[in-house]
N, C-alpha and C positions, 0 to 999 in steps of 0.2 A: 246605618252597618247593621252586617248581621254574619252570625257564627255560622261554620260549617261543622259539621257532625263528623265526625271520626271517620266514618263510612264514604261520606264525600271526600275527605282528605285525602283519606289511602286511595281513592280513586283518581284522582289530580296528579298523587304524587306515583303511581302508576302509568297514567297516561303519560308521565314528563320522559318516565324512564324506555317508557317504548319509542317516544320520538326520537330519543337520542340516541337508541341502540338503532333502529332503522337507518338515524345520519350516518351510524358509522361503517368504514370498506370492508366487505369481505374479503377474507384471503382467502388466494386460489390454492395456497397449497400448505399443506400438513407440514405441522414445524417439526419433522420428525429426519432422521437420520438415516440415511441407507448406502450399504455398502456396494458398490461396482466392482465390476470385474472387467474392464479393459482391456481386449486384445495387446494390446502395444500402450505401456507406459513407463517413465522415467524409472532407472535405476535406484533402488534404497539410498538417501543425500539428508544430511543435514543442512540448515543455515542457510536457504537457497536465499534467493528474491523471487516475490512471487505477489501478482497483484491482477484484476479483473479490467481488460482494455472495453471500453464501452464503444470504440471506434468497430473492433474487427468485433467484439460482444464474446471474447474470446478471455480466460485466465491465461497469461504468461508464466512460464516460470524460468529461472537464469541459474545458473548455476551453483552453488554449492559443495560440499565435499559427501567423498563416498564412504563406505563402510574399513576400505582400509586409509582413512586419509587426504586423499588427490583429493587434491581442487577439482572442479571439473566449469566449462562455458560452453555446454551445450543449453540452446532454447529451446522450451517445448511451449505447446499452445493447448489447449483442454475446452472443448465446446459444449461440456455439459454429460457428454457420451462418449466421446474419442479424443485422445489422447497423439496427436502429433509431430514431430520431430523435426525443427525447423533450420535446414541449411543457408546457413546465410554468408555470404561473400565476406563481410564482415563482423566482426561480432567482439562484444569486450574479451580481455585477457581471464582465466581461469581465478576464480575468487569465489569466499565464502564471506559470512556476517556482511552481506549487504543488504539494501533495503529498496524497495522500487513503488513508485505509487503514481496515478496518472495526473497529467497538468491539462486542466480543462480549455487555457489559454492556448496551449500552441496543441491540442489534440495528439500527444505522445507520452507515454508512459516515460517516467523519467527515474536513474539509477546512479546511486553515487558511490563513491567507495567500495569499503570493504578491506578484506586483507587476504594475503595468499602467503607461500611457504617463507618468502624472502621480506616482506613490504607490506608497510601498511598504506590503502591508495587512497588518491584526493579525484579519480578522474569521475567526470558525469556521459552520460551514455541515454539515448534517447530511441523507445521502441517505436516503431509507424507501424500501426496496426493495418492502414491499408496498402502498404507496399510489400509486409511484414521484416524489417529491414531495421538494420542498428546503425547507429551514426552516434562519434565519438561529438560533444560539443566542446566548440573553441573558446573559452571559459574568459569575461573579461576581469572576473573576482570569484572567485573560487573559496569553498569552506578549506579548512585544515585536512589533511589526512585524517581518516576514522573508520570505524567502523561500527555497525551494531546501529545507525543513529536510526532515528526515529521519521521516516517520511509519509508523509499523510497529504490529503488532498483537502483545501478550505472550501468547505460550501459556500463560503458568502463571497468568496474572488475566483476560484476556480483555478488557484494556484497553486501548483506542488511545494509543501513546506516542508521544513528538516528543523527538527531537532534534537542536540545533543549528541553523543558518538562518544567514542571509546578510543584512544591511541595507547597502547601499554608503553612506549617508548619516549611518552611524555613524564613528564617531572607530578605534574595533573594529568593524570589520564583519560578523566571521562570530560566532558563538555559540556558545558551550558548556555551556547546561542542558538538562538533562533532566524533560520535564514528563508528566503521565500526563491522560487527559479523565477527567472523572468524572461526564458526561455534563451537570452544569449548568456547568461549568469548569475551568480544567488547573491541577492540583495543580501545585507547584516539586519534583521532589524533589531532594535532596544525595547523591547515593553520593560515596562515601570515593574512589573513582580515577574518572576522566571520561576520556574521547578529547580532544584538541585540538581548537580551534574550528575549525568548518569550518561549507561551505552546498554544496550539490547533492551527498552521499552517498547511497550507498545501508545500509540496515540489513535 
């Protein structure tokens, strides 16, 4: 056995750090915000649904409500430079407090529920980025009416997942249930440990 001098040990450490650093991916873009000024853009709104669609490689925006409190049902796409209002033959009804996420299994954006001036909704719609069309899903099973649920893509299964939501007309207004989108319905899951009930959270 032999002992290394402090200088030798330091060189070994520096070499190891250099090798590790060289193996890390180089980011192609700076981590900064840049304010854009597109010629056309959606009107000011709050509580709309928005998600990235990898099929069309565009961000999709739907609904929300405007500065005078009117619910909206317009659809917009953004390619990183330009906003484009999409006119569709069929579209969900106007609503706010609605969420949307991509489902890799069906290659569709999935949107659930929300609320308008009359009621809390429980319908499910899918957006096809290849044809720029909306379709209402005829559900075999469906979560109860709710708004502000957390809808997200599970990176392990590719399914659109949903947790929570809020319905002010219920005695217990916030949900703590977990659902998985199957393409034709929602499958209720029963994990052993669950967060407390909530709406308008993030996942």
